[in-house]
TORLO-60643 format. One record per residue (C-alpha): y, z, x; residue in one letter; residue number from 1. Coordinates in nm, 3 decimals. Layout:
N
{y Y; z Z; x X; r A; k NUM};
...
This chain:
371
{y -2.158; z -2.251; x -1.284; r M; k 1};
{y -2.182; z -1.902; x -1.212; r A; k 2};
{y -2.165; z -1.692; x -1.490; r T; k 3};
{y -2.006; z -1.322; x -1.491; r T; k 4};
{y -2.397; z -1.154; x -1.456; r E; k 5};
{y -2.477; z -1.375; x -1.165; r D; k 6};
{y -2.152; z -1.308; x -1.023; r L; k 7};
{y -2.119; z -0.902; x -1.063; r I; k 8};
{y -2.502; z -0.834; x -1.208; r G; k 9};
{y -2.381; z -0.761; x -1.594; r R; k 10};
{y -2.227; z -0.973; x -1.853; r T; k 11};
{y -1.952; z -0.733; x -1.918; r D; k 12};
{y -1.735; z -0.649; x -1.677; r V; k 13};
{y -1.619; z -0.303; x -1.828; r N; k 14};
{y -1.983; z -0.185; x -1.843; r D; k 15};
{y -1.971; z 0.132; x -1.729; r L; k 16};
{y -2.343; z 0.286; x -1.719; r E; k 17};
{y -2.367; z -0.069; x -1.545; r A; k 18};
{y -2.084; z 0.031; x -1.289; r I; k 19};
{y -2.235; z 0.380; x -1.240; r L; k 20};
{y -2.585; z 0.243; x -1.164; r A; k 21};
{y -2.451; z 0.105; x -0.820; r I; k 22};
{y -2.519; z 0.382; x -0.588; r T; k 23};
{y -2.543; z 0.379; x -0.222; r N; k 24};
{y -2.888; z 0.484; x -0.081; r T; k 25};
{y -2.790; z 0.564; x 0.271; r D; k 26};
{y -2.529; z 0.805; x 0.247; r V; k 27};
{y -2.686; z 1.001; x 0.567; r D; k 28};
{y -2.693; z 0.706; x 0.802; r E; k 29};
{y -2.420; z 0.677; x 1.054; r A; k 30};
{y -2.509; z 0.320; x 1.122; r I; k 31};
{y -2.547; z 0.044; x 0.920; r R; k 32};
{y -2.693; z -0.339; x 1.027; r A; k 33};
{y -2.500; z -0.630; x 0.816; r V; k 34};
{y -2.684; z -1.022; x 0.946; r K; k 35};
{y -2.347; z -1.223; x 1.058; r D; k 36};
{y -2.403; z -1.563; x 0.988; r N; k 37};
{y -2.091; z -1.725; x 1.126; r A; k 38};
{y -2.071; z -1.970; x 1.420; r D; k 39};
{y -1.867; z -1.870; x 1.720; r A; k 40};
{y -1.610; z -2.150; x 1.733; r I; k 41};
{y -1.453; z -2.246; x 2.065; r F; k 42};
{y -1.122; z -2.560; x 2.028; r T; k 43};
{y -0.994; z -2.693; x 2.374; r W; k 44};
{y -0.722; z -2.789; x 2.142; r D; k 45};
{y -0.430; z -2.531; x 2.251; r Y; k 46};
{y -0.165; z -2.731; x 2.102; r E; k 47};
{y 0.031; z -2.477; x 1.939; r R; k 48};
{y 0.093; z -2.659; x 1.576; r S; k 49};
{y 0.116; z -2.403; x 1.295; r R; k 50};
{y 0.465; z -2.300; x 1.313; r H; k 51};
{y 0.450; z -2.022; x 1.058; r K; k 52};
{y 0.123; z -1.872; x 1.240; r L; k 53};
{y 0.331; z -1.897; x 1.555; r G; k 54};
{y 0.615; z -1.694; x 1.422; r R; k 55};
{y 0.367; z -1.454; x 1.285; r L; k 56};
{y 0.172; z -1.402; x 1.616; r Y; k 57};
{y 0.525; z -1.358; x 1.726; r E; k 58};
{y 0.647; z -1.097; x 1.502; r K; k 59};
{y 0.282; z -0.890; x 1.560; r A; k 60};
{y 0.370; z -0.886; x 1.948; r K; k 61};
{y 0.662; z -0.668; x 1.903; r T; k 62};
{y 0.571; z -0.452; x 1.616; r S; k 63};
{y 0.290; z -0.242; x 1.733; r M; k 64};
{y 0.324; z 0.113; x 1.725; r W; k 65};
{y 0.088; z 0.372; x 1.839; r N; k 66};
{y -0.064; z 0.606; x 1.600; r G; k 67};
{y -0.105; z 0.897; x 1.879; r E; k 68};
{y 0.258; z 0.970; x 1.935; r T; k 69};
{y 0.443; z 0.754; x 1.708; r D; k 70};
{y 0.314; z 0.963; x 1.405; r L; k 71};
{y 0.420; z 1.382; x 1.370; r P; k 72};
{y 0.118; z 1.466; x 1.393; r W; k 73};
{y 0.288; z 1.857; x 1.400; r E; k 74};
{y 0.371; z 1.809; x 1.030; r T; k 75};
{y 0.151; z 2.076; x 0.881; r P; k 76};
{y -0.025; z 1.984; x 0.560; r V; k 77};
{y -0.109; z 2.231; x 0.256; r D; k 78};
{y -0.344; z 1.999; x 0.055; r Q; k 79};
{y -0.287; z 2.233; x -0.271; r Q; k 80};
{y 0.113; z 2.195; x -0.224; r A; k 81};
{y 0.022; z 1.839; x -0.240; r V; k 82};
{y -0.200; z 1.832; x -0.530; r V; k 83};
{y 0.072; z 2.016; x -0.714; r L; k 84};
{y 0.362; z 1.863; x -0.634; r A; k 85};
{y 0.127; z 1.538; x -0.705; r N; k 86};
{y 0.031; z 1.656; x -1.023; r S; k 87};
{y 0.425; z 1.802; x -1.124; r A; k 88};
{y 0.530; z 1.380; x -1.155; r Q; k 89};
{y 0.306; z 1.377; x -1.471; r F; k 90};
{y 0.355; z 1.683; x -1.641; r G; k 91};
{y 0.131; z 1.916; x -1.409; r G; k 92};
{y -0.262; z 1.907; x -1.372; r P; k 93};
{y -0.502; z 1.779; x -1.609; r G; k 94};
{y -0.174; z 1.649; x -1.828; r A; k 95};
{y -0.211; z 1.286; x -1.974; r G; k 96};
{y -0.547; z 1.339; x -2.214; r F; k 97};
{y -0.699; z 1.597; x -2.449; r D; k 98};
{y -0.955; z 1.766; x -2.279; r V; k 99};
{y -1.098; z 1.932; x -2.612; r T; k 100};
{y -1.471; z 1.916; x -2.628; r G; k 101};
{y -1.514; z 1.792; x -2.295; r T; k 102};
{y -1.607; z 1.956; x -1.973; r P; k 103};
{y -1.254; z 2.001; x -1.890; r F; k 104};
{y -1.218; z 2.225; x -2.157; r E; k 105};
{y -1.228; z 2.563; x -2.000; r K; k 106};
{y -1.084; z 2.476; x -1.676; r W; k 107};
{y -0.772; z 2.617; x -1.520; r T; k 108};
{y -0.545; z 2.548; x -1.284; r D; k 109};
{y -0.799; z 2.637; x -1.015; r K; k 110};
{y -1.061; z 2.340; x -1.107; r E; k 111};
{y -0.784; z 2.076; x -1.133; r W; k 112};
{y -0.636; z 2.179; x -0.780; r I; k 113};
{y -0.960; z 2.113; x -0.610; r E; k 114};
{y -1.071; z 1.862; x -0.796; r V; k 115};
{y -0.733; z 1.694; x -0.651; r G; k 116};
{y -0.813; z 1.826; x -0.294; r V; k 117};
{y -1.160; z 1.634; x -0.352; r Q; k 118};
{y -0.957; z 1.315; x -0.472; r S; k 119};
{y -0.733; z 1.325; x -0.163; r Q; k 120};
{y -1.062; z 1.330; x 0.067; r N; k 121};
{y -1.213; z 1.101; x -0.125; r W; k 122};
{y -0.952; z 0.837; x -0.109; r T; k 123};
{y -0.892; z 0.882; x 0.278; r L; k 124};
{y -1.251; z 0.814; x 0.279; r S; k 125};
{y -1.210; z 0.473; x 0.153; r Q; k 126};
{y -0.967; z 0.383; x 0.323; r F; k 127};
{y -1.104; z 0.434; x 0.670; r L; k 128};
{y -1.424; z 0.270; x 0.564; r H; k 129};
{y -1.164; z -0.049; x 0.438; r G; k 130};
{y -1.012; z -0.044; x 0.758; r E; k 131};
{y -1.314; z -0.059; x 0.994; r Q; k 132};
{y -1.402; z -0.358; x 0.757; r G; k 133};
{y -1.115; z -0.506; x 0.826; r A; k 134};
{y -1.145; z -0.452; x 1.202; r L; k 135};
{y -1.479; z -0.622; x 1.203; r V; k 136};
{y -1.382; z -0.899; x 0.948; r C; k 137};
{y -1.079; z -0.981; x 1.185; r T; k 138};
{y -1.319; z -0.977; x 1.506; r A; k 139};
{y -1.524; z -1.186; x 1.310; r K; k 140};
{y -1.211; z -1.461; x 1.191; r I; k 141};
{y -1.098; z -1.491; x 1.602; r V; k 142};
{y -1.459; z -1.561; x 1.681; r E; k 143};
{y -1.512; z -1.871; x 1.390; r S; k 144};
{y -1.161; z -1.995; x 1.352; r V; k 145};
{y -1.125; z -2.295; x 1.432; r P; k 146};
{y -0.741; z -2.317; x 1.463; r W; k 147};
{y -0.611; z -2.142; x 1.825; r I; k 148};
{y -0.264; z -2.023; x 1.668; r D; k 149};
{y -0.478; z -1.861; x 1.395; r A; k 150};
{y -0.757; z -1.716; x 1.669; r K; k 151};
{y -0.416; z -1.584; x 1.870; r Y; k 152};
{y -0.265; z -1.388; x 1.547; r Y; k 153};
{y -0.577; z -1.285; x 1.447; r A; k 154};
{y -0.634; z -1.068; x 1.774; r A; k 155};
{y -0.354; z -0.872; x 1.697; r T; k 156};
{y -0.452; z -0.785; x 1.406; r Q; k 157};
{y -0.800; z -0.651; x 1.533; r V; k 158};
{y -0.550; z -0.400; x 1.757; r M; k 159};
{y -0.378; z -0.305; x 1.442; r D; k 160};
{y -0.684; z -0.236; x 1.247; r E; k 161};
{y -0.821; z -0.062; x 1.516; r A; k 162};
{y -0.511; z 0.194; x 1.520; r R; k 163};
{y -0.541; z 0.216; x 1.167; r H; k 164};
{y -0.916; z 0.336; x 1.168; r V; k 165};
{y -0.786; z 0.584; x 1.459; r E; k 166};
{y -0.491; z 0.707; x 1.225; r V; k 167};
{y -0.703; z 0.782; x 0.915; r F; k 168};
{y -0.936; z 0.934; x 1.095; r A; k 169};
{y -0.744; z 1.138; x 1.231; r K; k 170};
{y -0.566; z 1.269; x 0.926; r Y; k 171};
{y -0.908; z 1.300; x 0.768; r L; k 172};
{y -1.020; z 1.511; x 1.060; r D; k 173};
{y -0.677; z 1.710; x 1.154; r T; k 174};
{y -0.524; z 1.728; x 0.776; r K; k 175};
{y -0.765; z 1.693; x 0.550; r L; k 176};
{y -1.098; z 1.906; x 0.376; r S; k 177};
{y -1.385; z 1.716; x 0.420; r G; k 178};
{y -1.555; z 1.322; x 0.470; r H; k 179};
{y -1.704; z 1.082; x 0.168; r Y; k 180};
{y -1.945; z 0.823; x 0.227; r P; k 181};
{y -1.841; z 0.491; x 0.177; r I; k 182};
{y -1.831; z 0.390; x -0.205; r N; k 183};
{y -2.123; z 0.176; x -0.278; r A; k 184};
{y -1.898; z -0.134; x -0.488; r H; k 185};
{y -1.685; z -0.130; x -0.146; r L; k 186};
{y -1.989; z -0.138; x 0.047; r R; k 187};
{y -2.152; z -0.426; x -0.157; r L; k 188};
{y -1.800; z -0.670; x -0.106; r L; k 189};
{y -1.772; z -0.578; x 0.247; r L; k 190};
{y -2.116; z -0.683; x 0.321; r D; k 191};
{y -2.085; z -1.004; x 0.113; r D; k 192};
{y -1.756; z -1.081; x 0.325; r I; k 193};
{y -1.953; z -1.056; x 0.655; r V; k 194};
{y -2.237; z -1.252; x 0.582; r T; k 195};
{y -2.105; z -1.537; x 0.420; r D; k 196};
{y -2.066; z -1.803; x 0.721; r S; k 197};
{y -1.773; z -2.028; x 0.582; r R; k 198};
{y -1.475; z -1.869; x 0.812; r W; k 199};
{y -1.221; z -1.933; x 0.509; r D; k 200};
{y -1.422; z -1.667; x 0.275; r M; k 201};
{y -1.354; z -1.414; x 0.593; r T; k 202};
{y -0.992; z -1.499; x 0.496; r Y; k 203};
{y -0.992; z -1.464; x 0.120; r L; k 204};
{y -1.253; z -1.155; x 0.080; r G; k 205};
{y -1.089; z -0.958; x 0.390; r M; k 206};
{y -0.705; z -1.087; x 0.369; r Q; k 207};
{y -0.643; z -1.192; x 0.072; r I; k 208};
{y -0.871; z -0.944; x -0.189; r M; k 209};
{y -0.919; z -0.634; x 0.021; r V; k 210};
{y -0.587; z -0.623; x 0.215; r E; k 211};
{y -0.390; z -0.752; x -0.041; r G; k 212};
{y -0.560; z -0.467; x -0.311; r L; k 213};
{y -0.496; z -0.218; x 0.010; r A; k 214};
{y -0.133; z -0.287; x 0.057; r L; k 215};
{y -0.072; z -0.243; x -0.295; r A; k 216};
{y -0.288; z 0.071; x -0.295; r A; k 217};
{y -0.083; z 0.164; x -0.022; r F; k 218};
{y 0.243; z 0.136; x -0.149; r G; k 219};
{y 0.186; z 0.308; x -0.508; r F; k 220};
{y 0.064; z 0.633; x -0.280; r I; k 221};
{y 0.352; z 0.618; x -0.023; r H; k 222};
{y 0.602; z 0.618; x -0.364; r A; k 223};
{y 0.371; z 0.869; x -0.496; r L; k 224};
{y 0.362; z 1.137; x -0.243; r T; k 225};
{y 0.545; z 1.476; x -0.079; r T; k 226};
{y 0.383; z 1.475; x 0.175; r E; k 227};
{y 0.579; z 1.358; x 0.488; r P; k 228};
{y 0.333; z 1.270; x 0.736; r L; k 229};
{y 0.150; z 1.066; x 0.509; r L; k 230};
{y 0.380; z 0.936; x 0.383; r K; k 231};
{y 0.513; z 0.830; x 0.717; r Q; k 232};
{y 0.136; z 0.683; x 0.829; r L; k 233};
{y 0.150; z 0.467; x 0.499; r L; k 234};
{y 0.425; z 0.312; x 0.606; r R; k 235};
{y 0.375; z 0.220; x 0.952; r Y; k 236};
{y 0.047; z 0.063; x 0.798; r V; k 237};
{y 0.194; z -0.124; x 0.515; r M; k 238};
{y 0.392; z -0.286; x 0.788; r A; k 239};
{y 0.104; z -0.431; x 0.966; r D; k 240};
{y -0.120; z -0.491; x 0.602; r E; k 241};
{y 0.189; z -0.728; x 0.480; r A; k 242};
{y 0.142; z -0.921; x 0.783; r R; k 243};
{y -0.226; z -0.952; x 0.740; r H; k 244};
{y -0.189; z -1.097; x 0.401; r V; k 245};
{y 0.057; z -1.296; x 0.455; r A; k 246};
{y -0.205; z -1.437; x 0.757; r F; k 247};
{y -0.465; z -1.522; x 0.494; r G; k 248};
{y -0.210; z -1.688; x 0.267; r V; k 249};
{y -0.049; z -1.906; x 0.523; r L; k 250};
{y -0.428; z -2.016; x 0.625; r S; k 251};
{y -0.556; z -2.052; x 0.350; r L; k 252};
{y -0.241; z -2.231; x 0.193; r Q; k 253};
{y -0.337; z -2.567; x 0.396; r E; k 254};
{y -0.701; z -2.514; x 0.442; r Y; k 255};
{y -0.768; z -2.495; x 0.040; r Y; k 256};
{y -0.496; z -2.837; x -0.017; r E; k 257};
{y -0.851; z -3.009; x 0.137; r G; k 258};
{y -1.112; z -2.895; x -0.048; r L; k 259};
{y -1.303; z -3.066; x -0.346; r S; k 260};
{y -1.310; z -2.896; x -0.732; r S; k 261};
{y -1.590; z -2.786; x -0.665; r S; k 262};
{y -1.551; z -2.570; x -0.335; r E; k 263};
{y -1.248; z -2.472; x -0.495; r L; k 264};
{y -1.410; z -2.300; x -0.802; r R; k 265};
{y -1.671; z -2.104; x -0.541; r E; k 266};
{y -1.340; z -1.949; x -0.372; r R; k 267};
{y -1.252; z -1.876; x -0.740; r Q; k 268};
{y -1.611; z -1.702; x -0.773; r E; k 269};
{y -1.573; z -1.497; x -0.477; r F; k 270};
{y -1.184; z -1.426; x -0.606; r A; k 271};
{y -1.299; z -1.264; x -0.937; r F; k 272};
{y -1.651; z -1.072; x -0.796; r E; k 273};
{y -1.461; z -0.896; x -0.472; r A; k 274};
{y -1.175; z -0.795; x -0.791; r A; k 275};
{y -1.394; z -0.664; x -0.984; r V; k 276};
{y -1.624; z -0.474; x -0.670; r R; k 277};
{y -1.273; z -0.328; x -0.631; r M; k 278};
{y -1.162; z -0.212; x -0.939; r R; k 279};
{y -1.491; z -0.060; x -0.954; r D; k 280};
{y -1.460; z 0.113; x -0.619; r R; k 281};
{y -1.193; z 0.321; x -0.770; r F; k 282};
{y -1.337; z 0.546; x -1.048; r L; k 283};
{y -1.394; z 0.823; x -0.790; r Q; k 284};
{y -1.760; z 0.877; x -0.946; r Q; k 285};
{y -1.877; z 1.062; x -0.630; r E; k 286};
{y -1.591; z 1.318; x -0.694; r V; k 287};
{y -1.714; z 1.408; x -1.005; r W; k 288};
{y -2.060; z 1.428; x -0.856; r D; k 289};
{y -1.998; z 1.637; x -0.604; r R; k 290};
{y -1.784; z 1.884; x -0.866; r M; k 291};
{y -2.120; z 1.921; x -1.079; r G; k 292};
{y -1.993; z 1.745; x -1.376; r L; k 293};
{y -2.126; z 1.471; x -1.593; r P; k 294};
{y -2.000; z 1.177; x -1.437; r V; k 295};
{y -2.051; z 0.891; x -1.737; r K; k 296};
{y -1.867; z 1.127; x -1.962; r E; k 297};
{y -1.566; z 1.213; x -1.749; r V; k 298};
{y -1.453; z 0.873; x -1.602; r V; k 299};
{y -1.460; z 0.757; x -1.905; r S; k 300};
{y -1.236; z 1.054; x -2.021; r L; k 301};
{y -1.043; z 1.009; x -1.667; r V; k 302};
{y -0.988; z 0.631; x -1.723; r Q; k 303};
{y -0.775; z 0.710; x -2.070; r Q; k 304};
{y -0.510; z 0.855; x -1.847; r A; k 305};
{y -0.250; z 0.638; x -1.881; r P; k 306};
{y -0.158; z 0.715; x -1.476; r E; k 307};
{y -0.463; z 0.623; x -1.409; r R; k 308};
{y -0.480; z 0.313; x -1.602; r Q; k 309};
{y -0.110; z 0.189; x -1.440; r M; k 310};
{y -0.294; z 0.242; x -1.060; r F; k 311};
{y -0.544; z 0.030; x -1.144; r Q; k 312};
{y -0.342; z -0.283; x -1.296; r Q; k 313};
{y -0.083; z -0.230; x -0.975; r M; k 314};
{y -0.374; z -0.296; x -0.718; r L; k 315};
{y -0.365; z -0.652; x -0.843; r F; k 316};
{y -0.011; z -0.708; x -0.798; r S; k 317};
{y -0.023; z -0.929; x -0.443; r K; k 318};
{y -0.372; z -1.005; x -0.531; r I; k 319};
{y -0.243; z -1.260; x -0.834; r V; k 320};
{y 0.085; z -1.359; x -0.701; r P; k 321};
{y -0.101; z -1.484; x -0.382; r N; k 322};
{y -0.420; z -1.620; x -0.581; r C; k 323};
{y -0.135; z -1.857; x -0.753; r K; k 324};
{y 0.035; z -1.925; x -0.455; r K; k 325};
{y -0.285; z -2.028; x -0.321; r L; k 326};
{y -0.380; z -2.247; x -0.568; r G; k 327};
{y -0.688; z -2.112; x -0.725; r L; k 328};
{y -0.553; z -1.969; x -1.041; r L; k 329};
{y -0.553; z -2.254; x -1.184; r D; k 330};
{y -0.784; z -2.530; x -1.013; r A; k 331};
{y -1.016; z -2.680; x -1.208; r G; k 332};
{y -0.997; z -2.549; x -1.548; r D; k 333};
{y -0.787; z -2.240; x -1.458; r G; k 334};
{y -1.090; z -2.040; x -1.462; r W; k 335};
{y -0.918; z -1.739; x -1.220; r L; k 336};
{y -0.655; z -1.762; x -1.434; r R; k 337};
{y -0.890; z -1.656; x -1.767; r R; k 338};
{y -1.076; z -1.412; x -1.538; r K; k 339};
{y -0.745; z -1.222; x -1.458; r F; k 340};
{y -0.670; z -1.213; x -1.771; r G; k 341};
{y -1.028; z -1.084; x -1.906; r E; k 342};
{y -0.939; z -0.764; x -1.599; r L; k 343};
{y -0.558; z -0.768; x -1.772; r G; k 344};
{y -0.380; z -0.812; x -1.410; r V; k 345};
{y -0.267; z -1.196; x -1.489; r I; k 346};
{y 0.086; z -1.047; x -1.562; r Q; k 347};
{y 0.106; z -1.013; x -1.165; r F; k 348};
{y 0.090; z -1.400; x -1.135; r E; k 349};
{y 0.515; z -1.429; x -1.095; r D; k 350};
{y 0.547; z -1.137; x -0.867; r W; k 351};
{y 0.630; z -1.198; x -0.525; r A; k 352};
{y 0.350; z -1.332; x -0.308; r D; k 353};
{y 0.295; z -1.188; x 0.026; r T; k 354};
{y 0.336; z -1.519; x 0.264; r G; k 355};
{y 0.727; z -1.492; x 0.192; r D; k 356};
{y 0.778; z -1.130; x 0.160; r E; k 357};
{y 0.597; z -1.037; x 0.456; r Y; k 358};
{y 0.901; z -0.934; x 0.603; r E; k 359};
{y 1.069; z -0.637; x 0.375; r A; k 360};
{y 0.753; z -0.452; x 0.488; r F; k 361};
{y 0.921; z -0.477; x 0.869; r A; k 362};
{y 0.971; z -0.135; x 1.027; r L; k 363};
{y 1.354; z -0.075; x 1.126; r A; k 364};
{y 1.429; z -0.051; x 1.467; r E; k 365};
{y 1.441; z 0.332; x 1.555; r G; k 366};
{y 1.134; z 0.389; x 1.320; r D; k 367};
{y 0.875; z 0.438; x 1.577; r K; k 368};
{y 0.950; z 0.732; x 1.799; r R; k 369};
{y 0.799; z 0.647; x 2.135; r S; k 370};
{y 0.966; z 0.349; x 2.136; r A; k 371};
């Protein structure tokens, strides 16, 4: 059985120095090649036998929206005003921790606003990179999954992900003030998902873990932000993402019923590794580095802010119940349950799983302007 060190390269999941030691070495490269080891699977069985996936496919066909015409791109965005409005919900810029004796001690509102602006740029950049990862991985699912119903639905998700890349890129280019390269932890996870030859690992890594975290993160920011264009953009994307996660749950639930205990353990270990990498990506070390601050000291301090701790825990509010529905929490000796306990997120196990709740995220009639 793999150890924590085997899976994530360190024995302590909270070893900050080891987390920050993982960095990108090719941030100036525009192209990155990752070897895809999957077989391209043709199926000559065209019988539509997986009715839940069929219903999801029909829902997807009628839920498409146009990122160019359905969003109010004419909306002006004042990044500094957005930062002030968001921070006011937590007591103002820099509230939440004592800055005495820290690099923040002499900061004025000007510096706090600038770091808020950079945080916006960083966050939307990582969303953009993650959506391209989903685009590539979903195309791989079309290629590698053996069921026709799953190929049909995955093809609609490819279109969804292309639309998500389009709108996040446009928002960054036209409304914000800068881009950030992909975070090293996110890049490592996407590499792992793409290089694994097993089609169900693509599902688990992307549909359950990455998309599940994205759905929770989008929901958190949608509730927090006062910026109307971003709020509507996230609402549209969340409607799609909920279907994507449900696609993973409905597909893997059937497949995992036939796996051996050792095969399930491999999936548990992969889920844990993915969870740690996704948690580590949200430290925003690239922002602090760009601001010229001592990264380790600042990250240690910022992690103490109550809203940061709440945000990092809420990221797992979709992942944990979905893993439970797939039987991964308690498979074997309950290894993944213990690991999620160590991460401090097991309390979400009885929250609604996305396989059942995706309809609640659907767009209402009249939401789309071009319709």
